[in-house]
C-alpha positions in Angstrom: -17.8 -5.9 9.0 -14.7 -6.8 7.0 -11.2 -5.8 8.3 -8.6 -4.9 5.8 -5.1 -3.7 6.7 -2.1 -2.5 4.8 1.4 -2.1 6.0 4.7 -1.6 4.5 6.8 -3.6 6.7 10.2 -2.8 5.2 11.3 -6.4 5.4 9.0 -9.0 6.7 11.8 -11.0 8.2 13.0 -8.0 10.1 9.3 -6.8 11.0 8.9 -10.7 12.3 11.6 -10.3 15.1 9.7 -7.0 15.9 6.3 -9.1 17.0 4.5 -8.8 13.3 3.1 -12.5 13.7 1.6 -11.5 17.5 0.2 -8.4 16.3 -1.4 -10.1 13.3 -3.0 -12.6 15.5 -4.1 -9.9 17.8 -5.4 -7.6 15.2 -7.3 -10.5 13.4 -7.9 -8.8 10.0 -9.8 -10.5 7.4 -7.2 -9.3 4.6 -3.5 -8.4 5.4 -1.8 -6.6 2.7 2.2 -6.3 3.3 4.5 -4.5 1.0 8.2 -4.2 0.8 8.5 -7.8 2.1 12.0 -8.2 0.8 11.9 -11.9 0.6 10.9 -15.2 -1.3 8.5 -17.4 0.6 10.8 -19.9 0.8 13.2 -18.0 3.2 10.3 -17.5 5.5 9.3 -19.6 8.7 5.9 -21.5 8.0 4.1 -19.0 9.9 4.3 -16.4 7.4 4.2 -18.8 4.6 0.9 -20.1 5.6 -0.5 -18.2 8.6 -3.1 -20.4 10.6 -6.5 -19.4 9.2 -5.4 -17.6 6.1 -4.7 -18.2 2.2 -1.3 -16.5 1.2 -0.5 -14.9 -2.2 3.2 -13.4 -3.0 4.5 -11.5 -5.6 8.3 -11.5 -5.2 11.1 -9.3 -6.8 13.6 -11.2 -9.1 16.2 -9.3 -6.9 17.0 -10.6 -3.6 16.2 -8.5 -0.4 14.0 -6.0 -2.7 10.6 -4.9 -3.0 7.6 -7.6 -2.9 4.0 -7.7 -2.0 2.1 -10.3 0.1 -1.8 -10.7 0.8 -3.3 -12.9 3.5 -6.9 -13.5 3.2 -9.3 -15.7 5.2 -11.7 -16.5 2.4 -10.2 -17.7 -0.8 -10.4 -15.7 -3.8 -12.0 -16.2 -7.0 -8.8 -15.2 -9.0 -5.4 -14.1 -8.4 -3.7 -11.8 -10.8 -0.5 -9.9 -11.3 -0.1 -6.8 -13.6 1.2 -9.0 -16.4 3.6 -6.4 -17.4 7.5 -7.8 -17.1 9.2 -4.8 -16.1 6.9 -4.3 -12.7 6.0 -8.0 -12.1 9.7 -8.8 -12.1 10.4 -6.4 -8.8 7.0 -8.0 -7.1 5.1 -4.7 -7.0 1.2 -5.8 -7.6 -0.7 -8.8 -6.7 -4.5 -8.6 -7.4 -7.1 -10.8 -5.8 -11.1 -11.0 -6.6 -13.5 -11.9 -4.5 -17.5 -12.0 -4.9 -17.9 -8.4 -2.9 -14.8 -6.7 -4.4 -11.4 -6.8 -6.1 -8.3 -5.8 -4.0 -5.0 -5.0 -5.4 -2.0 -4.7 -3.1 0.8 -2.7 -4.5 4.1 -1.0 -4.0 4.8 2.0 -5.9 8.3 2.7 -7.1 10.3 5.4 -5.6 11.3 7.8 -8.0 14.8 8.2 -6.2 17.1 11.3 -5.6 16.9 13.6 -8.9 14.2 11.8 -10.4 16.5 9.0 -11.6 13.3 6.4 -11.7 10.6 8.8 -12.3 9.9 7.9 -15.9 9.5 4.3 -14.6 7.2 5.3 -11.8 5.1 7.2 -14.0 4.8 4.3 -16.2 3.7 2.1 -13.4 1.3 4.7 -12.3 -0.3 4.7 -15.7 -0.3 0.7 -15.7 -2.1 1.0 -12.4 -4.8 3.5 -13.8 -5.3 1.2 -16.8 -6.3 -1.8 -14.6 -8.2 0.3 -12.2 -10.3 1.9 -15.1 -10.7 -1.6 -16.6 -11.8 -3.6 -13.6 -14.4 -0.2 -12.7 -15.5 -0.6 -16.7 -16.4 -4.0 -16.1 -18.4 -3.2 -13.2 -16.1 -4.3 -10.4 -15.8 -2.7 -7.0 -12.1 -2.0 -6.5 -9.8 -1.4 -3.4 -6.3 -0.3 -4.3 -4.2 -0.4 -1.1 -0.3 -0.1 -0.4 2.6 2.3 -0.3 2.3 4.8 -3.2 5.3 6.5 -2.5 3.7 10.0 -2.8 2.5 12.6 -0.4 -0.5 14.1 -2.7 -1.1 17.5 -0.8 0.8 19.8 1.1 -1.2 18.7 3.9 0.1 15.0 3.7 3.7 15.9 4.8 5.1 17.9 7.6 7.3 20.1 5.8 6.3 20.6 2.2 8.1 23.7 1.5 11.7 21.9 1.8 10.6 18.8 0.0 9.3 19.9 -3.7 12.4 18.6 -5.1 12.5 15.5 -3.1 11.0 11.8 -4.1 7.6 11.5 -3.3 6.8 15.0 -3.6 7.8 15.8 -7.2 5.4 18.1 -9.3 5.0 15.3 -11.9 4.1 12.5 -8.9 1.5 14.7 -7.4 0.1 15.9 -10.9 -0.5 12.3 -11.5 -2.2 11.7 -8.1 -4.5 14.6 -9.0 -5.4 12.9 -12.2 -6.1 9.6 -10.5 -8.5 11.1 -8.0 -10.1 13.0 -10.5 -10.9 10.1 -12.8 -13.4 9.3 -10.1 -11.3 7.4 -7.4 -11.5 8.1 -3.7 -8.8 8.6 -1.1 -10.7 6.9 1.8 -8.8 8.4 4.7 -9.1 11.9 3.3 -12.7 11.3 2.7 -13.3 10.6 6.4 -10.5 12.9 7.9 -9.4 16.4 6.6 -7.2 17.4 9.3 -3.4 17.7 9.0 -0.7 15.9 11.3 -1.8 12.4 10.1 1.3 10.4 8.5 2.0 6.8 7.7 6.0 7.0 7.1 8.9 8.8 9.2 12.3 8.8 8.6 14.5 6.7 11.0 16.7 9.7 11.1 16.3 12.7 13.4 13.7 11.1 15.5 11.3 12.2 13.2 8.4 9.9 14.5 8.7 11.0 18.0 8.2 14.5 16.8 5.6 13.5 14.2 7.7 14.8 11.3 6.3 12.6 8.6 4.7 11.8 5.2 1.1 10.0 4.4 2.0 7.9 1.3 0.2 4.7 2.2 -3.2 4.7 0.9 -6.6 3.0 0.5 -8.1 4.0 -2.5 -11.3 2.8 -4.0 -14.0 2.9 -6.9 -16.8 5.3 -5.9 -19.3 2.3 -6.3 -17.8 1.2 -3.1 -18.1 4.1 -0.9 -21.3 3.4 0.7 -19.8 0.0 1.9 -17.0 1.7 3.9 -17.4 2.3 7.4 -14.4 3.9 8.3 -10.6 4.2 7.5 -8.0 5.0 10.2 -4.2 5.4 10.2 -2.9 3.0 13.2 0.2 5.0 13.8 0.5 3.6 17.5 1.7 0.2 15.8 5.6 -0.1 15.7 8.0 -2.5 13.7 8.6 -0.3 10.5 9.4 3.0 9.5 5.6 2.9 8.3 2.7 2.2 10.2 -0.4 0.1 9.1 -3.6 1.7 7.9 -7.0 -0.1 8.3 -10.3 0.1 6.3 -13.5 -1.2 7.7 -16.1 -2.5 5.4 
């Protein structure tokens, strides 16, 4: 069994002060993918640059205190790749690790922002992601994509769909792209196992949304269908605090 966890920590240094390292040691994942790290490795404490028992691979944004992803893994990957597109790599949004059993992509999708100010940028990113996934799959790879996709796919994936149709993360264009992604043969693993409402991964810090469970499910594990037989479970770890997102876990 392999345990893979993905979590948007909304600042790795802030999460460190809230017990991230202690949680990581207790949870002991085989692979840990963090998003929105907001930090270059050189400003982190050694335990997050090189955690004991893990290899670490960072993709950081050129802009300080912004975006960024890091993947920690117990097994050394065969290769490490970035997206290879400057407008996305400059924001530290993608890192891809190849292992003998599968390839894992840790990603932080752009926010389309109010009035869709970055919607075109996001849709270009979405298209590039699907191109990467298709290419890997066409070459016979088993692929896991995880991270904050910044979209609630269906009405079941947020508490108040009717009042959010014009808000970033639930725009028709974003949801239509997600339809096309899933229809291309990719599997939203959590939904495969759990079709019930009320399961969210992000809550606004305002209005005590988490206490009331007024949230959005915007963090995902998406896999190629050739990996489905090897998946044991996928869970939302909504009891874990330390960010406005909670972690999600995939068991192989």
